[in-house]
C-alpha atoms as a printed R data frame, in Angstrom:
    type eleno elety resid chain resno      x       y       z
1   ATOM     1    CA   UNK     A     1 -0.446  -0.122  -0.286
2   ATOM     2    CA   UNK     A     2  1.080   3.665  -0.995
3   ATOM     3    CA   UNK     A     3  2.994   5.090   2.092
4   ATOM     4    CA   UNK     A     4  2.719   8.541   3.219
5   ATOM     5    CA   UNK     A     5  5.932  10.443   4.125
6   ATOM     6    CA   UNK     A     6  5.926  13.867   6.408
7   ATOM     7    CA   UNK     A     7  9.420  15.938   6.596
8   ATOM     8    CA   UNK     A     8 10.010  16.664  10.511
9   ATOM     9    CA   UNK     A     9 13.460  18.136  10.707
10  ATOM    10    CA   UNK     A    10 16.142  19.467   8.177
11  ATOM    11    CA   UNK     A    11 20.114  19.402   9.736
12  ATOM    12    CA   UNK     A    12 22.373  21.890   7.957
13  ATOM    13    CA   UNK     A    13 25.775  21.125   8.775
14  ATOM    14    CA   UNK     A    14 27.687  23.879   6.279
15  ATOM    15    CA   UNK     A    15 29.909  20.951   4.896
16  ATOM    16    CA   UNK     A    16 28.859  18.379   2.780
17  ATOM    17    CA   UNK     A    17 27.264  15.313   4.458
18  ATOM    18    CA   UNK     A    18 28.808  11.687   3.060
19  ATOM    19    CA   UNK     A    19 26.598   9.457   5.599
20  ATOM    20    CA   UNK     A    20 24.155   8.738   7.633
21  ATOM    21    CA   UNK     A    21 23.138   6.321  10.186
22  ATOM    22    CA   UNK     A    22 21.060   5.571  13.207
23  ATOM    23    CA   UNK     A    23 21.784   4.230  16.454
24  ATOM    24    CA   UNK     A    24 20.283   0.529  16.841
25  ATOM    25    CA   UNK     A    25 17.778   1.551  19.485
26  ATOM    26    CA   UNK     A    26 16.782   4.618  16.995
27  ATOM    27    CA   UNK     A    27 17.786   7.469  19.782
28  ATOM    28    CA   UNK     A    28 20.791   8.907  18.168
29  ATOM    29    CA   UNK     A    29 21.608  10.105  14.341
30  ATOM    30    CA   UNK     A    30 25.169  10.164  13.296
31  ATOM    31    CA   UNK     A    31 26.508  11.715  10.287
32  ATOM    32    CA   UNK     A    32 30.167  11.638   8.742
33  ATOM    33    CA   UNK     A    33 30.572  15.271   6.698
34  ATOM    34    CA   UNK     A    34 33.832  16.360   4.658
35  ATOM    35    CA   UNK     A    35 34.984  18.751   7.607
36  ATOM    36    CA   UNK     A    36 35.607  15.983   9.794
37  ATOM    37    CA   UNK     A    37 33.381  16.492  12.020
38  ATOM    38    CA   UNK     A    38 30.860  13.494  12.825
39  ATOM    39    CA   UNK     A    39 27.980  14.873  14.795
40  ATOM    40    CA   UNK     A    40 25.752  12.764  16.934
41  ATOM    41    CA   UNK     A    41 22.011  14.095  17.393
42  ATOM    42    CA   UNK     A    42 19.727  13.140  19.943
43  ATOM    43    CA   UNK     A    43 16.438  12.308  17.822
44  ATOM    44    CA   UNK     A    44 14.033  13.460  20.338
45  ATOM    45    CA   UNK     A    45 14.928  16.828  20.596
46  ATOM    46    CA   UNK     A    46 17.009  17.289  17.402
47  ATOM    47    CA   UNK     A    47 19.946  18.438  19.387
48  ATOM    48    CA   UNK     A    48 23.553  17.905  18.556
49  ATOM    49    CA   UNK     A    49 24.786  15.701  21.372
50  ATOM    50    CA   UNK     A    50 28.462  15.089  21.044
51  ATOM    51    CA   UNK     A    51 30.890  15.731  17.878
52  ATOM    52    CA   UNK     A    52 33.897  13.170  17.291
53  ATOM    53    CA   UNK     A    53 36.483  14.055  14.566
54  ATOM    54    CA   UNK     A    54 38.129  12.173  11.986
55  ATOM    55    CA   UNK     A    55 40.999  13.201   9.988
56  ATOM    56    CA   UNK     A    56 43.506  15.757  10.158
57  ATOM    57    CA   UNK     A    57 43.557  19.344   9.335
58  ATOM    58    CA   UNK     A    58 44.671  18.400   5.786
59  ATOM    59    CA   UNK     A    59 42.734  15.262   5.270
60  ATOM    60    CA   UNK     A    60 39.562  15.761   6.872
61  ATOM    61    CA   UNK     A    61 37.146  14.221   5.258
62  ATOM    62    CA   UNK     A    62 34.855  11.721   6.731
63  ATOM    63    CA   UNK     A    63 33.318   9.329   4.470
64  ATOM    64    CA   UNK     A    64 31.380   6.170   6.253
65  ATOM    65    CA   UNK     A    65 29.826   5.890   9.567
66  ATOM    66    CA   UNK     A    66 28.607   3.298  11.476
67  ATOM    67    CA   UNK     A    67 26.588   2.107  15.134
68  ATOM    68    CA   UNK     A    68 27.724  -1.077  16.612
69  ATOM    69    CA   UNK     A    69 24.362  -4.059  16.713
70  ATOM    70    CA   UNK     A    70 25.451  -3.771  20.715
71  ATOM    71    CA   UNK     A    71 24.993   0.281  20.741
72  ATOM    72    CA   UNK     A    72 28.793   0.409  22.400
73  ATOM    73    CA   UNK     A    73 30.470   1.868  19.557
74  ATOM    74    CA   UNK     A    74 30.676   4.284  16.719
75  ATOM    75    CA   UNK     A    75 32.619   3.873  13.397
76  ATOM    76    CA   UNK     A    76 33.945   6.549  11.147
77  ATOM    77    CA   UNK     A    77 36.487   6.407   8.395
78  ATOM    78    CA   UNK     A    78 37.803   9.101   5.983
79  ATOM    79    CA   UNK     A    79 40.187  10.381   3.437
80  ATOM    80    CA   UNK     A    80 43.127   9.909   5.949
81  ATOM    81    CA   UNK     A    81 43.297   6.040   5.158
82  ATOM    82    CA   UNK     A    82 42.413   5.749   8.345
83  ATOM    83    CA   UNK     A    83 38.731   3.955  10.530
84  ATOM    84    CA   UNK     A    84 38.446   4.798  14.038
85  ATOM    85    CA   UNK     A    85 36.401   3.262  16.996
86  ATOM    86    CA   UNK     A    86 34.957   5.591  19.385
87  ATOM    87    CA   UNK     A    87 32.941   5.252  22.663
88  ATOM    88    CA   UNK     A    88 29.413   5.684  21.276
89  ATOM    89    CA   UNK     A    89 28.217   7.034  25.022
90  ATOM    90    CA   UNK     A    90 30.978   9.798  25.641
91  ATOM    91    CA   UNK     A    91 33.006  10.373  22.032
92  ATOM    92    CA   UNK     A    92 36.368   9.284  23.256
93  ATOM    93    CA   UNK     A    93 38.560   7.350  20.538
94  ATOM    94    CA   UNK     A    94 39.144   3.926  21.160
95  ATOM    95    CA   UNK     A    95 40.913   2.597  17.992
96  ATOM    96    CA   UNK     A    96 42.645   4.140  14.904
97  ATOM    97    CA   UNK     A    97 42.993   1.678  12.103
98  ATOM    98    CA   UNK     A    98 45.607   2.456   9.318
99  ATOM    99    CA   UNK     A    99 45.030   0.694   5.785
100 ATOM   100    CA   UNK     A   100 48.732   1.037   4.502
101 ATOM   101    CA   UNK     A   101 48.357   1.587   0.858
102 ATOM   102    CA   UNK     A   102 50.368  -1.389  -1.443
103 ATOM   103    CA   UNK     A   103 51.577  -1.388  -4.537
104 ATOM   104    CA   UNK     A   104 47.894  -1.264  -6.243
105 ATOM   105    CA   UNK     A   105 45.937   2.075  -4.955
106 ATOM   106    CA   UNK     A   106 42.939   1.624  -6.743
107 ATOM   107    CA   UNK     A   107 40.784   4.165  -8.215
108 ATOM   108    CA   UNK     A   108 41.488   7.453  -7.553
109 ATOM   109    CA   UNK     A   109 42.674   9.145  -4.084
110 ATOM   110    CA   UNK     A   110 43.001   6.286  -1.634
111 ATOM   111    CA   UNK     A   111 40.708   6.574   0.742
112 ATOM   112    CA   UNK     A   112 38.618   4.625   3.272
113 ATOM   113    CA   UNK     A   113 34.968   5.170   2.174
114 ATOM   114    CA   UNK     A   114 33.212   2.746   4.198
115 ATOM   115    CA   UNK     A   115 32.816   1.026   7.394
116 ATOM   116    CA   UNK     A   116 30.440  -1.879   9.275
117 ATOM   117    CA   UNK     A   117 29.878  -4.006  12.066
118 ATOM   118    CA   UNK     A   118 29.084  -7.797  12.098
119 ATOM   119    CA   UNK     A   119 25.948  -8.141  13.924
120 ATOM   120    CA   UNK     A   120 27.488  -9.704  16.902
121 ATOM   121    CA   UNK     A   121 29.258  -6.363  17.358
122 ATOM   122    CA   UNK     A   122 32.735  -8.607  17.290
123 ATOM   123    CA   UNK     A   123 34.399  -7.724  13.909
124 ATOM   124    CA   UNK     A   124 34.461  -4.500  11.849
125 ATOM   125    CA   UNK     A   125 35.095  -4.288   8.316
126 ATOM   126    CA   UNK     A   126 36.287  -1.348   6.300
127 ATOM   127    CA   UNK     A   127 36.060  -0.570   1.787
128 ATOM   128    CA   UNK     A   128 38.749   1.170   0.616
129 ATOM   129    CA   UNK     A   129 39.854   2.877  -2.612
130 ATOM   130    CA   UNK     A   130 42.764   0.448  -2.368
131 ATOM   131    CA   UNK     A   131 40.911  -2.142  -3.466
132 ATOM   132    CA   UNK     A   132 40.699  -4.009  -0.685
133 ATOM   133    CA   UNK     A   133 37.726  -4.941   2.036
134 ATOM   134    CA   UNK     A   134 39.078  -5.843   5.556
135 ATOM   135    CA   UNK     A   135 38.156  -6.954   8.902
136 ATOM   136    CA   UNK     A   136 38.854  -5.921  12.206
137 ATOM   137    CA   UNK     A   137 38.985  -7.301  15.674
138 ATOM   138    CA   UNK     A   138 36.613  -4.487  16.980
139 ATOM   139    CA   UNK     A   139 37.984  -4.422  20.369
140 ATOM   140    CA   UNK     A   140 41.957  -5.282  20.085
141 ATOM   141    CA   UNK     A   141 42.070  -3.264  16.377
142 ATOM   142    CA   UNK     A   142 43.750  -6.401  15.275
143 ATOM   143    CA   UNK     A   143 43.166  -7.408  11.328
144 ATOM   144    CA   UNK     A   144 41.593 -10.931  10.493
145 ATOM   145    CA   UNK     A   145 40.766 -10.790   7.201
146 ATOM   146    CA   UNK     A   146 41.258  -9.131   4.024
147 ATOM   147    CA   UNK     A   147 39.862  -9.418   0.628
148 ATOM   148    CA   UNK     A   148 40.553  -7.594  -3.038
149 ATOM   149    CA   UNK     A   149 37.662  -6.115  -4.752
150 ATOM   150    CA   UNK     A   150 38.909  -3.765  -7.852
151 ATOM   151    CA   UNK     A   151 39.124  -1.197  -8.786
152 ATOM   152    CA   UNK     A   152 37.609  -0.278  -5.095
153 ATOM   153    CA   UNK     A   153 35.401  -1.404  -2.269
154 ATOM   154    CA   UNK     A   154 32.913   1.479  -2.202
155 ATOM   155    CA   UNK     A   155 30.548  -0.330   0.183
156 ATOM   156    CA   UNK     A   156 30.657  -3.003   2.962
157 ATOM   157    CA   UNK     A   157 27.653  -4.718   4.526
158 ATOM   158    CA   UNK     A   158 27.693  -7.745   7.030
159 ATOM   159    CA   UNK     A   159 25.030 -10.683   6.507
160 ATOM   160    CA   UNK     A   160 22.212 -10.793   9.271
161 ATOM   161    CA   UNK     A   161 23.851 -14.282  10.327
162 ATOM   162    CA   UNK     A   162 27.422 -13.014  10.362
163 ATOM   163    CA   UNK     A   163 28.367 -15.224   8.015
164 ATOM   164    CA   UNK     A   164 28.537 -13.746   4.963
165 ATOM   165    CA   UNK     A   165 30.225 -10.463   3.799
166 ATOM   166    CA   UNK     A   166 29.175  -8.042   1.018
167 ATOM   167    CA   UNK     A   167 31.930  -5.314  -1.020
168 ATOM   168    CA   UNK     A   168 30.306  -3.320  -3.682
169 ATOM   169    CA   UNK     A   169 32.313  -1.739  -6.233
170 ATOM   170    CA   UNK     A   170 32.519  -2.255 -10.525
171 ATOM   171    CA   UNK     A   171 31.501  -5.915  -9.498
172 ATOM   172    CA   UNK     A   172 29.990  -6.689  -5.896
173 ATOM   173    CA   UNK     A   173 31.212  -9.872  -4.121
174 ATOM   174    CA   UNK     A   174 29.918 -11.998  -1.379
175 ATOM   175    CA   UNK     A   175 32.542 -13.667   0.809
176 ATOM   176    CA   UNK     A   176 32.782 -16.115   3.939
177 ATOM   177    CA   UNK     A   177 33.815 -13.785   6.793
178 ATOM   178    CA   UNK     A   178 35.288 -16.142   8.420
179 ATOM   179    CA   UNK     A   179 37.881 -17.253   5.547
180 ATOM   180    CA   UNK     A   180 37.633 -15.011   2.988
181 ATOM   181    CA   UNK     A   181 36.670 -17.235   0.327
182 ATOM   182    CA   UNK     A   182 34.238 -15.501  -2.450
183 ATOM   183    CA   UNK     A   183 30.652 -17.479  -2.134
184 ATOM   184    CA   UNK     A   184 28.844 -15.157  -4.885
185 ATOM   185    CA   UNK     A   185 29.311 -11.796  -7.298
186 ATOM   186    CA   UNK     A   186 26.993  -9.707  -9.253
187 ATOM   187    CA   UNK     A   187 27.508  -7.382 -11.714
188 ATOM   188    CA   UNK     A   188 25.601  -4.209 -11.571
189 ATOM   189    CA   UNK     A   189 27.630  -0.458 -13.102
190 ATOM   190    CA   UNK     A   190 29.859   0.935 -10.489
191 ATOM   191    CA   UNK     A   191 27.628  -0.094  -7.426
192 ATOM   192    CA   UNK     A   192 28.126   2.578  -4.062
193 ATOM   193    CA   UNK     A   193 25.171   0.929  -1.987
194 ATOM   194    CA   UNK     A   194 24.865  -2.444  -0.705
195 ATOM   195    CA   UNK     A   195 22.364  -3.818   1.674
196 ATOM   196    CA   UNK     A   196 21.312  -7.514   2.646
197 ATOM   197    CA   UNK     A   197 17.571  -7.974   3.386
198 ATOM   198    CA   UNK     A   198 16.511  -9.286   7.274
199 ATOM   199    CA   UNK     A   199 16.323 -12.426   6.244
200 ATOM   200    CA   UNK     A   200 19.712 -12.422   4.693
201 ATOM   201    CA   UNK     A   201 18.243 -13.983   1.566
202 ATOM   202    CA   UNK     A   202 18.488 -10.706  -0.607
203 ATOM   203    CA   UNK     A   203 21.123  -8.568  -1.908
204 ATOM   204    CA   UNK     A   204 20.095  -5.027  -3.327
205 ATOM   205    CA   UNK     A   205 22.412  -2.870  -5.168
206 ATOM   206    CA   UNK     A   206 22.504   0.553  -6.805
207 ATOM   207    CA   UNK     A   207 24.197   1.575  -9.617
208 ATOM   208    CA   UNK     A   208 25.110   3.961 -12.056
209 ATOM   209    CA   UNK     A   209 22.549   3.016 -14.689
210 ATOM   210    CA   UNK     A   210 20.137   4.904 -12.364
211 ATOM   211    CA   UNK     A   211 18.661   1.075 -10.921
212 ATOM   212    CA   UNK     A   212 18.186  -0.359  -8.207
213 ATOM   213    CA   UNK     A   213 18.695  -4.681  -8.247
214 ATOM   214    CA   UNK     A   214 17.426  -7.080  -5.914
215 ATOM   215    CA   UNK     A   215 19.437 -10.097  -6.158
216 ATOM   216    CA   UNK     A   216 19.087 -13.781  -4.312
217 ATOM   217    CA   UNK     A   217 22.263 -13.725  -2.090
218 ATOM   218    CA   UNK     A   218 23.174 -17.266  -2.549
219 ATOM   219    CA   UNK     A   219 22.521 -17.965  -6.043
220 ATOM   220    CA   UNK     A   220 23.546 -14.697  -7.907
221 ATOM   221    CA   UNK     A   221 19.975 -14.307  -9.845
222 ATOM   222    CA   UNK     A   222 18.273 -11.237 -10.434
223 ATOM   223    CA   UNK     A   223 14.834 -10.939  -8.790
224 ATOM   224    CA   UNK     A   224 14.075  -7.423  -8.842
225 ATOM   225    CA   UNK     A   225 14.408  -3.881 -10.684
226 ATOM   226    CA   UNK     A   226 13.412  -0.660 -10.035
227 ATOM   227    CA   UNK     A   227 14.138   2.259 -11.872
228 ATOM   228    CA   UNK     A   228 15.199   5.377  -9.825
229 ATOM   229    CA   UNK     A   229 15.860   7.889 -12.662
230 ATOM   230    CA   UNK     A   230 19.261   9.146 -11.419
231 ATOM   231    CA   UNK     A   231 22.776   7.302 -10.345
232 ATOM   232    CA   UNK     A   232 21.760   5.491  -7.308
233 ATOM   233    CA   UNK     A   233 23.653   6.121  -4.650
234 ATOM   234    CA   UNK     A   234 22.264   3.976  -1.778
235 ATOM   235    CA   UNK     A   235 19.925   1.064  -0.729
236 ATOM   236    CA   UNK     A   236 18.403  -0.036   2.179
237 ATOM   237    CA   UNK     A   237 15.453  -2.312   3.794
238 ATOM   238    CA   UNK     A   238 13.241  -2.044   5.857
239 ATOM   239    CA   UNK     A   239 13.594  -3.458   9.436
240 ATOM   240    CA   UNK     A   240 11.055  -5.983   8.095
241 ATOM   241    CA   UNK     A   241 11.955  -6.611   4.396
242 ATOM   242    CA   UNK     A   242  9.046  -5.220   3.193
243 ATOM   243    CA   UNK     A   243 10.737  -1.902   1.977
244 ATOM   244    CA   UNK     A   244 13.305  -1.133  -0.221
245 ATOM   245    CA   UNK     A   245 15.000   2.558   0.108
246 ATOM   246    CA   UNK     A   246 17.248   3.983  -2.779
247 ATOM   247    CA   UNK     A   247 18.471   7.416  -3.399
248 ATOM   248    CA   UNK     A   248 20.518   9.380  -6.166
249 ATOM   249    CA   UNK     A   249 20.220  13.034  -7.388
250 ATOM   250    CA   UNK     A   250 18.084  14.888  -5.055
251 ATOM   251    CA   UNK     A   251 15.211  12.044  -4.302
252 ATOM   252    CA   UNK     A   252 14.825   9.413  -2.109
253 ATOM   253    CA   UNK     A   253 12.096   6.833  -3.384
254 ATOM   254    CA   UNK     A   254 10.642   3.547  -1.600
255 ATOM   255    CA   UNK     A   255  9.597   0.657  -3.200
256 ATOM   256    CA   UNK     A   256  7.626  -2.628  -2.591
257 ATOM   257    CA   UNK     A   257 10.555  -4.992  -2.404
258 ATOM   258    CA   UNK     A   258  8.669  -8.299  -3.442
259 ATOM   259    CA   UNK     A   259  6.908  -6.968  -6.437
260 ATOM   260    CA   UNK     A   260  8.938  -3.361  -7.026
261 ATOM   261    CA   UNK     A   261  5.927  -1.155  -7.130
262 ATOM   262    CA   UNK     A   262  6.705   2.618  -5.997
263 ATOM   263    CA   UNK     A   263  5.154   3.640  -2.751
264 ATOM   264    CA   UNK     A   264  6.946   6.814  -1.701
265 ATOM   265    CA   UNK     A   265  9.059   9.308  -3.193
266 ATOM   266    CA   UNK     A   266 10.611  12.552  -1.262
267 ATOM   267    CA   UNK     A   267 12.534  14.933  -2.785
268 ATOM   268    CA   UNK     A   268 15.511  16.652  -0.747
269 ATOM   269    CA   UNK     A   269 16.221  20.243  -0.275
270 ATOM   270    CA   UNK     A   270 19.015  21.218  -3.072
271 ATOM   271    CA   UNK     A   271 18.360  24.897  -2.487
272 ATOM   272    CA   UNK     A   272 22.310  25.293  -3.107
273 ATOM   273    CA   UNK     A   273 22.291  24.626  -6.565
274 ATOM   274    CA   UNK     A   274 24.576  22.056  -8.390
275 ATOM   275    CA   UNK     A   275 27.884  20.682  -7.401
276 ATOM   276    CA   UNK     A   276 30.541  19.263  -8.998
277 ATOM   277    CA   UNK     A   277 30.094  15.863 -10.764
278 ATOM   278    CA   UNK     A   278 32.722  14.884  -8.381
279 ATOM   279    CA   UNK     A   279 30.728  15.790  -5.164
280 ATOM   280    CA   UNK     A   280 27.052  15.954  -6.138
281 ATOM   281    CA   UNK     A   281 26.880  12.121  -6.115
282 ATOM   282    CA   UNK     A   282 27.400  11.480  -2.465
283 ATOM   283    CA   UNK     A   283 24.129  11.239  -1.396
284 ATOM   284    CA   UNK     A   284 23.160   8.319   1.248
285 ATOM   285    CA   UNK     A   285 20.030   7.223   3.222
286 ATOM   286    CA   UNK     A   286 19.197   4.918   6.537
287 ATOM   287    CA   UNK     A   287 15.872   3.618   7.929
288 ATOM   288    CA   UNK     A   288 15.456   3.815  11.757
289 ATOM   289    CA   UNK     A   289 15.338   0.498  13.427
290 ATOM   290    CA   UNK     A   290 11.421   0.589  13.579
291 ATOM   291    CA   UNK     A   291 11.595   1.993  10.139
292 ATOM   292    CA   UNK     A   292  9.039   4.636  11.166
293 ATOM   293    CA   UNK     A   293 11.832   7.265  10.255
294 ATOM   294    CA   UNK     A   294 13.963   7.802   7.024
295 ATOM   295    CA   UNK     A   295 17.137   9.899   7.182
296 ATOM   296    CA   UNK     A   296 18.613  11.414   3.822
297 ATOM   297    CA   UNK     A   297 21.749  13.624   3.230
298 ATOM   298    CA   UNK     A   298 22.232  15.374  -0.149
299 ATOM   299    CA   UNK     A   299 24.998  18.242  -0.045
300 ATOM   300    CA   UNK     A   300 24.916  20.392   2.977
301 ATOM   301    CA   UNK     A   301 21.693  19.157   4.736
302 ATOM   302    CA   UNK     A   302 20.196  15.897   6.360
303 ATOM   303    CA   UNK     A   303 16.566  15.305   5.896
304 ATOM   304    CA   UNK     A   304 14.485  13.183   8.371
305 ATOM   305    CA   UNK     A   305 11.096  12.146   7.127
306 ATOM   306    CA   UNK     A   306  8.201  10.167   8.830
307 ATOM   307    CA   UNK     A   307  6.643   7.074   7.551
308 ATOM   308    CA   UNK     A   308  3.569   5.545   7.695
309 ATOM   309    CA   UNK     A   309  1.085   3.342   5.189
310 ATOM   310    CA   UNK     A   310 -2.168   5.157   4.415
311 ATOM   311    CA   UNK     A   311 -4.446   2.495   5.882
312 ATOM   312    CA   UNK     A   312 -2.751   1.848   8.782
313 ATOM   313    CA   UNK     A   313 -2.167   5.118  10.226
């Protein structure tokens, strides 16, 4: 059934926003920004709780952010070739994890551009333009696994049971998270966003072809296509797996994840005007844990929308 969407707040940072995520209890919203600042905002009041800073003064960009599922930690990553782990309650830095670039630096400026925790919060995965995805012990920082996904890793995500790791790029691959063995792969033009469905059976990708695709996570068979109309930068499933969200350009759209029927579309405020192509594509979205809220970010603004089924109220 169609979804009603209502804009409830807009958060303007003055800096480009590259990623956005909710905490597992839905109390906090974290933003990764081009100044290196990662503000953590209280959802009840939309007031800033604290700020952590990713990067150095000459490489300040924060590109990715993630909360651990147990709510203890916040991870960030950026252009300074590091990922960092922070106490999610106090903002104290606990770990600094370096990606040391080898002989193949991958595509474009070397950077760590994606982070994701395993469902049990024991592991932290990172994805980098150096063509690698790595898994670290989230408590000690020890590197446990490294896999290669040329020409760069744009996104990383664990399956809900923690057994698999998906990495997105020119080709999206699914790996055994313990051994590093490749289990499946799908081809989607320059895939940026990647997401597992809550049951782990489906994998969603978004590509430069303006299409969101859903795949069988085991076989790699394509199950569904939705036409977003602009390069798809991020994808997400709702917590019950019924909805698939895509974003790109200045819109986010919500689809029936089984049929591909469009249920809602929201248009993001881009009043500051167009950006150069190298920056205009940095958009992201996230459902709140209960899927009642959808957060989107384009350019300098994050917006939060309240969602509801029209017939449910």
